[in-house]
C-alpha positions as CSV (number, residue, x, y, z in Angstrom):
1,M,-19.1,7.6,29.1
2,I,-21.1,8.6,26.2
3,K,-22.8,6.3,23.6
4,I,-22.4,7.4,20.1
5,V,-24.9,5.8,17.4
6,Y,-24.0,6.1,13.5
7,F,-26.9,5.8,10.9
8,A,-27.4,5.1,7.4
9,S,-24.4,5.6,5.0
10,I,-22.2,6.7,8.1
11,R,-23.0,3.4,9.7
12,E,-22.0,1.6,6.3
13,A,-18.8,3.6,5.8
14,L,-17.5,2.9,9.3
15,G,-18.7,-0.5,9.4
16,L,-19.8,0.4,12.9
17,G,-23.5,0.9,14.4
18,D,-22.6,2.3,17.9
19,E,-20.0,2.4,20.7
20,S,-19.6,3.7,24.2
21,I,-16.7,5.8,24.8
22,E,-15.2,8.0,27.4
23,L,-16.1,11.7,26.8
24,P,-12.5,12.9,25.6
25,S,-10.9,15.7,27.7
26,G,-11.6,19.0,26.6
27,V,-14.5,17.8,24.3
28,S,-17.7,19.6,25.4
29,T,-19.7,20.1,22.2
30,V,-20.9,18.0,19.4
31,E,-18.8,19.8,17.1
32,Q,-15.7,18.9,19.2
33,L,-16.4,15.3,19.3
34,S,-16.9,15.0,15.7
35,A,-13.6,16.8,15.3
36,W,-11.8,14.7,17.9
37,L,-13.1,11.3,16.4
38,Q,-12.0,12.6,12.8
39,A,-8.5,13.4,14.2
40,E,-8.1,10.4,16.1
41,R,-9.3,8.0,13.6
42,G,-8.2,9.0,10.2
43,E,-9.6,9.2,6.8
44,K,-12.3,7.0,7.0
45,W,-14.0,9.1,9.6
46,I,-12.9,12.3,8.1
47,K,-15.2,11.0,5.1
48,A,-18.1,9.9,7.0
49,L,-18.4,12.5,9.7
50,G,-16.8,15.6,7.9
51,H,-19.9,16.6,5.7
52,P,-21.1,20.3,7.0
53,S,-24.8,19.1,6.6
54,T,-24.5,15.8,8.9
55,I,-27.4,15.7,11.3
56,I,-26.8,15.3,14.6
57,A,-28.9,14.5,17.7
58,V,-28.3,14.4,21.6
59,N,-30.5,12.4,23.6
60,Q,-32.9,12.1,20.6
61,E,-33.2,15.5,19.8
62,M,-31.8,17.1,16.9
63,V,-29.2,19.8,17.7
64,S,-26.8,22.3,16.2
65,A,-23.0,21.6,16.0
66,D,-22.1,23.9,18.8
67,S,-24.6,22.3,21.3
68,S,-23.0,21.0,24.7
69,I,-22.6,17.4,25.5
70,K,-21.8,15.6,28.9
71,S,-21.1,12.1,30.5
72,G,-24.1,10.0,30.0
73,D,-25.5,11.5,26.7
74,E,-26.2,9.6,23.7
75,I,-25.2,11.4,20.3
76,A,-26.4,10.2,17.1
77,F,-24.7,11.2,13.5
78,F,-27.1,11.1,10.5
79,P,-25.8,11.5,6.9
80,P,-27.2,14.5,5.3
81,V,-30.6,14.5,3.9
82,T,-30.9,14.3,0.0
83,G,-34.0,14.7,-2.1
84,G,-35.0,13.7,-5.4
């Protein structure tokens, strides 16, 4: 089981703050998890998670998309940071 947390505009777009799911078979990186969520859940998820600058944390540490994940981890998705 993994916990996934969605923040800010991603949370708003999905209408979901967090969820716990079984780690899908064959998914071992953050990038694979994001791709799986988008493929399984459709257009709304593609728009929310598909930006290449989405910020990801595993167990409250910022990581790159190729970082490994395992059962028991908490994965958080943050929208890209904008300035102004």
